[in-house]
Backbone as CSV, one residue per row, in Angstrom:
resi,resn,N_x,N_y,N_z,CA_x,CA_y,CA_z,C_x,C_y,C_z
1,MET,0.202,29.419,4.808,-0.619,28.872,4.134,-1.990,27.906,4.750
2,GLU,-3.522,28.208,3.961,-4.320,27.825,4.694,-4.408,26.183,4.596
3,GLN,-4.443,25.214,5.459,-4.594,23.652,5.051,-5.195,23.197,4.410
4,GLN,-6.256,23.286,3.819,-7.497,22.892,3.159,-6.860,23.499,1.640
5,HIS,-6.384,24.823,1.742,-5.773,25.147,0.322,-4.165,23.844,0.055
6,VAL,-3.506,23.860,1.084,-2.445,22.858,0.751,-3.050,21.274,0.577
7,ILE,-4.419,20.874,1.209,-5.065,19.632,0.887,-5.177,19.770,-0.795
8,ASP,-5.415,20.301,-1.187,-6.124,20.995,-2.412,-5.397,20.272,-3.739
9,GLU,-4.192,21.436,-3.020,-2.794,21.312,-4.335,-2.514,20.025,-4.191
10,ALA,-2.359,19.026,-2.942,-1.366,17.845,-3.117,-2.732,16.905,-3.587
11,ARG,-3.926,17.191,-3.595,-4.778,16.387,-4.597,-4.478,16.646,-5.912
12,ARG,-4.147,17.440,-6.435,-3.878,18.116,-8.032,-2.629,17.127,-8.472
13,PHE,-1.441,17.348,-7.177,-0.510,17.289,-7.901,-0.517,15.843,-7.521
14,ALA,-0.661,15.144,-6.560,-1.107,13.696,-7.143,-1.435,13.054,-8.322
15,ARG,-2.571,13.907,-8.244,-3.414,13.055,-9.365,-2.412,13.362,-10.747
16,GLU,-1.884,14.404,-10.855,-0.947,14.972,-12.004,-0.195,13.799,-12.267
17,GLN,0.683,13.706,-10.672,2.023,12.457,-11.167,1.396,10.783,-11.371
18,LEU,0.428,10.415,-11.081,-0.273,9.325,-10.472,-1.541,8.936,-11.395
19,GLY,-1.919,9.746,-12.052,-3.152,9.477,-12.910,-3.537,8.577,-13.798
20,ASP,-2.013,8.192,-14.674,-1.969,7.294,-16.125,-1.351,5.937,-15.237
21,ASP,-1.281,5.976,-14.147,-0.082,4.836,-13.745,-1.310,3.355,-13.761
22,SER,-0.588,2.270,-14.538,-1.284,1.070,-14.426,-0.734,-0.295,-13.380
23,SER,0.020,0.651,-12.544,0.600,-0.872,-11.287,-0.161,-1.197,-10.465
24,GLY,-1.353,-0.626,-10.066,-1.704,-0.474,-8.721,-1.715,0.655,-7.625
25,HIS,-0.809,1.524,-8.577,-0.513,2.657,-7.115,-0.980,4.066,-8.053
26,ASP,-2.327,4.332,-8.669,-2.621,4.971,-9.365,-3.704,6.057,-8.556
27,TRP,-4.087,6.985,-9.112,-4.778,8.189,-8.519,-5.507,7.445,-7.742
28,TRP,-6.716,6.579,-7.696,-7.571,5.685,-7.328,-7.028,5.442,-5.888
29,HIS,-6.062,4.601,-5.932,-4.988,4.326,-4.591,-5.157,5.229,-4.210
30,ILE,-4.408,6.371,-4.431,-4.338,7.259,-3.427,-5.632,7.840,-2.802
31,ASP,-6.365,8.220,-3.732,-7.781,9.016,-3.322,-8.267,7.694,-2.155
32,ARG,-7.824,5.992,-2.077,-8.496,5.437,-0.948,-7.824,5.315,0.065
33,VAL,-6.710,5.161,0.050,-5.742,5.590,1.406,-5.794,6.967,1.782
34,THR,-6.079,7.375,1.465,-5.859,9.193,1.603,-7.533,8.883,2.908
35,ARG,-8.238,8.995,2.318,-10.297,8.511,2.943,-10.092,7.849,4.091
36,MET,-9.036,6.452,3.852,-9.031,5.500,4.685,-8.407,6.759,5.913
37,ALA,-7.262,7.174,5.063,-6.216,7.916,6.756,-6.959,8.748,7.013
38,VAL,-7.592,9.489,6.952,-8.707,10.587,7.475,-9.644,9.594,8.712
39,LEU,-10.229,8.491,8.121,-11.046,7.971,9.045,-10.266,7.353,10.046
40,LEU,-8.990,6.827,10.035,-8.531,6.620,11.442,-7.767,6.921,11.953
41,ALA,-7.542,8.556,11.360,-7.069,9.569,11.821,-7.582,10.190,13.173
42,SER,-9.221,10.241,12.375,-10.509,10.689,13.401,-10.595,9.499,14.366
43,LYS,-10.382,8.229,14.449,-11.067,6.999,15.202,-10.151,7.027,16.123
44,GLU,-8.483,7.750,16.297,-7.225,6.828,16.748,-7.011,8.475,17.538
45,GLY,-7.169,9.962,16.815,-6.956,10.569,17.805,-5.530,11.278,16.938
46,ALA,-5.389,11.088,16.054,-4.318,12.018,15.402,-4.393,13.232,14.328
47,ASP,-3.131,13.698,14.102,-3.439,14.713,13.423,-3.910,14.486,12.018
48,VAL,-5.085,14.648,11.870,-6.290,14.488,10.627,-4.996,15.169,9.195
49,PHE,-4.773,16.576,9.378,-4.057,16.996,8.376,-2.978,16.872,7.965
50,ILE,-1.801,16.140,9.026,-0.167,15.542,8.658,-0.612,14.221,8.171
51,CYS,-2.022,13.238,8.246,-2.425,11.889,7.901,-2.921,12.142,6.739
52,GLU,-3.418,13.333,6.020,-4.436,13.736,4.770,-3.271,13.914,3.897
53,LEU,-2.679,14.963,4.002,-1.514,15.257,3.932,-0.462,14.059,3.172
54,ALA,0.177,13.410,4.157,0.993,12.094,4.036,0.701,11.311,2.765
55,ALA,-0.637,11.257,3.493,-0.845,10.044,2.488,-1.657,10.339,0.851
56,LEU,-1.941,11.717,0.764,-2.183,11.951,-0.506,-0.485,11.809,-1.308
57,LEU,0.441,12.236,-0.715,1.895,12.344,-1.214,2.786,11.295,-1.080
58,HIS,1.929,9.695,-1.023,2.795,8.899,-0.236,3.433,8.121,-1.380
59,ASP,2.802,7.905,-2.234,3.455,7.155,-3.725,3.853,8.073,-4.800
60,VAL,3.797,9.155,-4.415,4.591,10.226,-5.494,5.856,10.040,-5.442
61,ALA,6.181,9.930,-3.635,7.946,9.660,-3.864,8.229,7.892,-4.037
62,ASP,7.273,7.022,-4.564,7.915,5.615,-4.483,8.979,5.230,-5.441
63,GLU,9.845,4.370,-5.114,11.112,4.094,-5.671,10.431,3.419,-6.861
64,LYS,9.300,2.800,-7.038,9.446,1.890,-7.853,8.590,2.512,-8.942
65,LEU,8.034,4.048,-8.687,7.384,4.778,-9.976,8.397,5.840,-10.441
66,ASN,9.545,5.995,-9.890,10.465,6.979,-10.049,12.249,6.725,-10.301
67,PRO,12.985,7.380,-10.607,14.371,6.674,-11.061,14.804,6.322,-9.952
68,SER,14.289,6.785,-8.813,15.307,6.306,-7.474,14.373,6.527,-6.910
69,LEU,14.234,6.241,-5.474,14.219,6.812,-3.912,14.488,8.237,-3.596
70,ALA,15.833,8.574,-3.897,15.984,9.764,-3.800,15.478,10.905,-4.678
71,ALA,15.208,10.023,-5.834,14.676,11.491,-6.655,13.375,11.686,-6.393
72,GLY,12.431,10.390,-5.776,11.257,10.282,-6.101,11.056,11.456,-4.469
73,MET,11.867,11.145,-3.639,11.716,12.153,-2.343,11.886,13.269,-2.516
74,ALA,12.939,13.625,-3.787,13.008,14.701,-3.456,12.116,15.605,-4.475
75,LYS,11.270,14.879,-5.438,10.018,15.381,-5.758,9.241,15.968,-4.843
76,VAL,8.955,15.272,-3.964,8.215,15.680,-2.506,8.431,16.441,-2.222
77,SER,9.656,16.440,-1.792,10.440,17.503,-0.568,10.065,18.839,-1.393
78,ASP,10.334,19.202,-2.506,10.386,20.446,-3.310,9.045,20.799,-3.434
79,TRP,7.939,20.093,-3.672,6.785,20.742,-3.955,6.411,21.310,-2.224
80,LEU,6.829,20.687,-1.288,6.127,20.864,-0.376,6.872,21.766,0.383
81,ALA,7.998,21.925,0.161,8.798,23.577,-0.014,8.073,24.885,-0.640
82,ALA,7.513,24.590,-1.588,6.865,25.610,-2.361,5.633,25.936,-1.872
83,GLN,5.118,25.150,-0.825,3.577,25.271,-0.169,3.686,25.984,1.425
84,GLU,5.003,26.808,1.698,5.071,27.703,2.632,4.662,26.769,4.132
85,LEU,4.677,25.986,3.976,4.061,25.306,5.284,5.488,25.344,6.513
86,GLU,5.009,25.182,7.762,6.083,25.303,9.123,7.203,24.060,8.671
87,PRO,8.249,24.219,8.948,9.362,23.356,8.278,9.063,21.714,9.818
88,ALA,8.128,22.004,10.616,8.042,21.101,11.396,7.157,20.133,10.376
89,VAL,5.933,20.642,9.721,5.119,20.108,9.180,5.940,18.963,7.854
90,VAL,6.701,19.590,7.421,7.332,19.634,6.242,8.181,17.857,6.430
91,HIS,8.521,18.635,8.043,9.376,17.135,8.280,8.619,16.329,8.901
92,GLN,7.517,15.893,9.516,7.080,14.947,9.691,6.282,14.421,8.383
93,VAL,5.712,14.915,7.540,5.117,14.373,6.216,6.414,13.513,5.737
94,MET,7.718,14.167,5.593,8.738,13.517,4.837,8.703,12.236,5.421
95,ASP,8.933,12.481,6.828,9.175,11.135,7.566,8.593,10.124,7.439
96,ILE,6.951,10.660,7.306,6.016,9.785,7.344,6.208,8.576,5.525
97,ILE,5.977,9.444,4.792,6.642,8.878,3.253,7.473,7.941,3.377
98,GLY,8.758,8.943,4.016,9.887,8.020,4.134,9.872,6.251,4.982
99,SER,9.233,6.104,5.927,9.385,5.207,6.320,7.962,4.047,6.464
100,ILE,7.113,4.086,6.256,5.874,3.153,5.737,6.098,2.189,4.694
101,SER,6.804,1.863,3.818,7.025,0.974,2.710,7.092,0.094,3.638
102,TYR,6.783,-0.999,2.699,7.307,-2.529,3.119,8.136,-3.061,3.184
103,LYS,9.104,-2.385,1.771,10.663,-3.126,1.778,10.970,-4.615,2.064
104,GLY,9.563,-5.791,1.948,10.055,-7.068,1.765,10.227,-7.469,3.607
105,GLY,9.543,-6.353,4.786,9.622,-6.842,5.696,10.654,-6.255,6.374
106,HIS,11.645,-5.258,5.873,12.911,-5.049,6.324,12.592,-3.636,7.224
107,ASN,11.669,-2.803,6.987,11.740,-1.112,7.632,11.515,-1.562,9.259
108,PRO,12.212,-0.615,9.947,11.670,-0.719,11.341,10.293,-0.086,11.669
109,PRO,10.052,-0.701,12.826,8.306,-0.199,13.370,8.261,1.652,13.421
110,VAL,6.958,1.918,12.371,7.423,3.642,12.578,6.538,3.787,13.886
111,VAL,6.918,5.005,14.498,6.820,5.172,15.885,5.368,6.337,15.737
112,SER,5.511,7.536,15.415,4.346,8.379,15.654,2.863,7.337,14.808
113,ILE,1.991,8.243,16.134,0.846,7.834,15.455,0.196,8.115,14.017
114,GLU,0.591,9.443,13.333,0.313,9.665,11.973,0.779,8.568,11.366
115,ALA,1.977,8.075,11.619,2.999,7.283,10.647,2.281,6.212,10.176
116,GLN,1.722,5.601,11.593,1.070,4.729,11.995,-0.533,4.465,10.973
117,ILE,-0.965,5.330,11.146,-2.036,5.695,10.467,-1.957,5.087,9.022
118,VAL,-1.200,6.434,8.280,-1.009,6.206,6.773,-0.132,4.927,6.542
119,GLN,0.437,3.885,7.644,1.000,2.824,7.417,-0.031,1.918,7.218
120,ASP,-0.902,1.669,7.877,-2.156,1.281,8.101,-3.042,1.288,6.638
121,ALA,-3.389,2.779,6.617,-3.958,2.840,5.233,-3.712,2.422,4.127
122,ASP,-2.642,2.350,3.925,-2.225,1.876,2.861,-1.946,0.440,3.075
123,ARG,-1.464,-0.027,3.832,-1.560,-1.939,4.081,-2.779,-2.229,3.861
124,LEU,-4.512,-1.285,4.200,-5.311,-2.225,3.710,-5.532,-1.890,2.888
125,ASP,-5.194,-1.060,1.721,-5.450,-1.096,0.645,-4.890,-2.093,-0.338
126,ALA,-4.077,-2.948,-0.022,-3.342,-3.997,-0.243,-3.846,-5.335,-0.367
127,ILE,-4.729,-5.376,0.629,-5.614,-6.681,1.205,-7.140,-6.545,0.772
128,GLY,-7.432,-7.779,0.773,-9.247,-7.461,0.499,-9.404,-7.893,-0.571
129,ALA,-10.531,-7.156,-1.756,-10.747,-7.670,-2.681,-9.963,-6.589,-3.666
130,ILE,-10.042,-5.323,-3.381,-9.104,-4.434,-4.109,-7.818,-4.949,-3.579
131,GLY,-7.285,-5.548,-2.886,-5.834,-6.008,-2.995,-5.666,-6.966,-3.550
132,ILE,-6.472,-7.895,-3.664,-6.455,-8.692,-4.752,-6.246,-8.338,-6.095
133,ALA,-7.022,-7.138,-6.425,-7.163,-6.724,-7.985,-5.949,-6.404,-7.912
134,ARG,-5.139,-5.097,-7.246,-4.457,-4.865,-7.074,-3.109,-5.502,-7.454
135,THR,-3.075,-6.577,-6.516,-1.828,-7.558,-6.895,-1.596,-8.184,-8.401
136,PHE,-2.590,-8.064,-9.040,-2.841,-8.842,-10.548,-2.475,-7.630,-11.293
137,ALA,-2.977,-6.731,-11.034,-2.745,-5.499,-12.177,-1.195,-5.105,-12.099
138,TYR,-0.396,-5.091,-10.758,1.064,-4.903,-10.352,1.895,-6.238,-11.220
139,SER,1.363,-7.082,-10.738,2.163,-8.295,-11.480,2.087,-8.636,-12.602
140,GLY,0.988,-7.968,-13.578,1.283,-8.006,-15.124,1.964,-6.909,-15.424
141,TRP,2.119,-5.389,-14.692,2.811,-4.503,-14.935,4.264,-4.779,-14.779
142,LYS,4.517,-5.844,-13.524,5.686,-6.222,-13.433,6.372,-6.997,-14.907
143,GLY,5.536,-7.981,-15.674,5.700,-9.223,-16.763,5.306,-10.312,-15.894
144,GLN,5.113,-10.408,-14.439,5.323,-11.536,-13.727,4.374,-12.743,-14.332
145,LEU,4.027,-13.869,-14.078,3.060,-15.099,-14.018,2.153,-14.755,-13.280
146,ILE,0.598,-15.232,-13.326,0.089,-15.603,-12.431,0.613,-16.388,-11.180
147,HIS,0.665,-17.604,-11.853,0.638,-18.544,-10.829,2.391,-19.303,-11.299
148,ASP,3.185,-19.907,-10.543,3.753,-20.963,-11.346,4.235,-21.802,-10.046
149,PRO,3.578,-23.429,-9.964,3.558,-23.789,-8.980,4.858,-24.535,-8.877
150,GLU,5.933,-24.641,-9.560,7.209,-24.811,-9.814,8.208,-24.035,-8.804
151,LEU,7.502,-22.536,-8.771,8.050,-21.522,-7.894,7.667,-21.319,-6.549
152,SER,8.288,-21.893,-5.639,7.457,-21.475,-4.479,7.967,-20.005,-3.965
153,PRO,6.749,-19.655,-2.632,7.240,-18.092,-2.669,8.576,-18.259,-1.820
154,ARG,9.055,-17.205,-1.506,10.333,-17.045,-1.305,9.947,-16.178,0.439
155,LYS,10.875,-16.881,1.138,10.654,-17.156,2.913,11.315,-15.760,3.221
156,GLU,12.831,-15.601,2.934,13.685,-14.742,3.496,14.044,-14.004,2.141
157,MET,13.832,-12.573,2.254,14.167,-11.555,1.027,15.066,-10.227,1.475
158,THR,16.314,-9.968,0.867,16.427,-8.547,1.063,15.601,-7.642,0.817
159,ALA,15.735,-6.343,1.183,14.727,-5.561,0.707,15.269,-5.440,-0.898
160,GLU,16.175,-5.721,-1.784,16.847,-5.736,-2.585,15.836,-6.547,-3.682
161,ALA,16.234,-7.805,-2.969,15.469,-9.344,-3.651,13.762,-8.982,-3.900
162,TYR,13.515,-8.609,-2.801,12.463,-8.405,-2.402,11.104,-7.421,-3.610
163,ARG,12.215,-6.758,-4.124,11.718,-5.618,-4.995,12.011,-6.025,-6.395
164,SER,12.811,-7.115,-6.574,13.434,-7.190,-8.325,13.356,-8.306,-8.250
165,GLY,13.331,-9.311,-7.615,13.452,-10.943,-7.370,12.343,-11.717,-8.185
166,LYS,12.343,-12.976,-8.924,11.492,-13.301,-9.626,10.491,-14.088,-8.662
167,SER,8.841,-13.635,-8.977,8.178,-14.100,-8.402,6.632,-13.996,-9.108
168,THR,5.424,-14.377,-8.258,4.516,-14.442,-9.101,3.262,-13.497,-8.458
169,ALA,2.542,-13.788,-9.003,0.857,-12.671,-8.579,0.385,-13.637,-7.140
170,ILE,0.208,-14.857,-7.412,-0.202,-16.052,-6.406,0.872,-16.293,-4.917
171,ALA,2.127,-15.897,-5.476,3.620,-16.030,-4.451,3.287,-15.013,-3.675
172,HIS,2.912,-13.603,-4.287,2.926,-12.692,-3.381,2.034,-12.602,-2.005
173,PHE,0.866,-13.281,-2.137,0.026,-13.314,-1.112,0.857,-13.928,-0.048
174,ASP,1.995,-14.974,0.149,2.684,-15.516,1.078,3.745,-14.719,1.158
175,GLU,3.846,-14.068,0.401,5.407,-13.281,0.625,5.016,-12.152,1.378
176,LYS,3.659,-11.421,1.157,3.510,-10.189,1.700,1.990,-10.093,2.443
177,LEU,1.021,-10.103,1.452,-0.615,-9.990,1.840,-1.084,-10.359,3.004
178,LEU,-0.903,-11.996,3.288,-1.360,-12.794,4.189,-0.929,-11.935,5.580
179,LYS,0.751,-11.069,5.361,1.486,-11.638,6.474,1.008,-9.248,7.396
180,LEU,-0.075,-9.185,6.487,-0.206,-7.531,7.130,-1.131,-7.317,7.822
181,LYS,-2.483,-8.599,7.944,-3.276,-8.641,9.119,-2.020,-8.481,10.373
182,ASN,-1.665,-9.081,10.286,-0.684,-9.455,11.866,0.379,-7.834,12.285
183,LEU,0.108,-6.906,10.865,1.170,-5.754,10.947,0.683,-4.419,11.254
184,MET,-0.625,-4.651,11.189,-1.158,-3.743,11.536,-1.061,-3.029,13.032
185,ASN,-1.037,-1.397,12.974,-0.540,-0.682,14.142,-1.528,-0.648,15.048
186,THR,-3.429,0.055,14.610,-4.065,0.349,15.359,-5.312,-0.344,15.488
187,ASP,-5.841,-0.251,16.522,-7.046,-1.307,16.641,-8.319,-0.662,15.561
188,THR,-8.840,-0.086,14.628,-9.211,0.250,13.901,-9.181,-0.456,13.041
189,ALA,-7.540,-0.480,12.412,-7.189,-0.942,11.114,-7.359,-2.527,11.632
190,LYS,-6.937,-3.202,12.583,-6.584,-4.518,13.211,-7.954,-4.981,12.967
191,GLN,-9.189,-4.360,12.784,-10.618,-4.613,12.979,-10.954,-4.866,11.616
192,ILE,-10.646,-4.189,10.617,-11.264,-3.994,9.178,-10.266,-5.104,8.471
193,ALA,-8.921,-5.098,8.854,-8.078,-6.091,8.833,-8.744,-7.326,8.224
194,GLU,-9.154,-7.773,9.658,-9.555,-9.191,9.812,-10.510,-9.611,8.516
195,ASP,-11.536,-8.830,8.232,-12.589,-9.258,7.272,-11.765,-9.476,5.941
196,ARG,-10.628,-8.372,5.720,-10.520,-8.157,4.690,-9.146,-9.706,4.340
197,HIS,-8.820,-9.897,5.364,-7.706,-10.970,4.928,-8.893,-12.262,4.863
198,ARG,-9.748,-12.640,5.261,-10.896,-13.989,5.147,-11.011,-13.661,3.418
199,VAL,-11.102,-12.344,3.099,-11.165,-12.469,1.533,-10.369,-13.004,0.755
200,MET,-9.348,-13.187,1.212,-8.225,-13.108,0.500,-7.892,-14.599,1.081
201,GLU,-8.172,-15.247,2.114,-8.674,-16.607,2.260,-9.053,-17.629,1.396
202,GLN,-10.405,-16.762,0.876,-11.252,-17.370,0.339,-11.341,-17.490,-1.198
203,PHE,-10.580,-16.530,-1.475,-10.363,-16.238,-2.720,-8.836,-16.964,-3.532
204,LEU,-7.825,-17.331,-2.561,-7.057,-18.241,-2.481,-7.227,-20.084,-2.592
205,GLU,-7.962,-20.220,-1.939,-8.762,-21.819,-1.894,-9.794,-21.695,-2.974
206,GLN,-10.124,-21.160,-3.402,-10.908,-20.937,-4.766,-10.437,-20.959,-5.838
207,PHE,-9.109,-20.007,-5.892,-7.811,-20.416,-7.308,-7.371,-21.518,-6.980
208,HIS,-7.102,-22.298,-5.930,-6.169,-23.557,-6.277,-7.053,-23.973,-6.307
209,GLN,-8.419,-24.422,-5.792,-9.297,-25.698,-6.584,-9.531,-25.412,-7.809
210,GLU,-9.327,-24.510,-8.491,-9.185,-24.652,-9.675,-8.704,-24.509,-10.447
211,TRP,-7.778,-24.531,-9.986,-6.319,-24.771,-10.553,-5.946,-25.936,-10.775
212,HIS,-6.818,-26.784,-9.801,-6.350,-28.219,-9.894,-7.397,-29.426,-10.600
213,GLY,-8.502,-27.957,-10.459,-10.087,-29.037,-10.978,-10.505,-29.867,-10.222
214,LEU,-10.920,-29.108,-9.200,-11.093,-30.258,-7.909,-12.717,-29.558,-7.329
215,GLU,-13.141,-28.607,-8.246,-14.482,-28.534,-8.215,-15.978,-28.882,-7.978
216,LEU,-15.421,-30.411,-8.954,-16.430,-30.925,-9.112,-16.213,-32.008,-7.361
217,ASP,-15.426,-31.675,-7.044,-15.147,-32.798,-5.808,-16.114,-31.909,-4.111
218,ARG,-16.497,-30.795,-4.731,-17.293,-30.007,-3.509,-18.829,-30.615,-3.470
219,ASP,-19.367,-30.826,-2.538,-20.935,-30.488,-2.598,-21.579,-30.047,-3.241
220,THR,-21.935,-30.196,-4.350,-23.059,-29.389,-5.340,-24.479,-29.717,-5.476
221,SER,-24.803,-30.272,-4.100,-26.642,-30.761,-3.916,-26.970,-29.657,-3.248
222,HIS,-26.484,-28.019,-2.750,-27.320,-27.119,-2.690,-27.201,-25.885,-3.479
């Protein structure tokens, strides 16, 4: 089947599956990650088709949005099987989708350049201004508090504790988001991550100043 036709069908499938999501893993997240994956693939010399297809499908299988990880992976596998793709393409896409999730930092490093690129694209959407917005959307979706100064960010977590343990939106920055800059795989993603990381640091500084009522302590003469 023609590659562009498969991409168009994948876009329809992902939008159908995730169009109404309110956890921050909605269609527009998929669209941003896909566009970033295509950009990174073109800069880093990777297979653009594989990166684009895997990026479009990566959250359709997400265990947070399915009864289980196995159910999510089966949904994507069944869809790919119906597209008359080469088995090697299906295997590569499924391998990428199954390996890029953060899982509390317990996943082994991804190996292929295509997996590195899709992982980088997904992680770039978790940081910066959009990452901040998605953090609060996800925390609200999970019923978590914005901040609890008596609840310290968790340092060491199992994958299960990371997924289901008690946390807050602000704690999530220390537990994951501020770590992502140093976990990027490709040079292009590392450059983009620097600016987005600074945006989060500036936001957190402002947040804690407001939380403690310290705005008047700053120089307001300018």
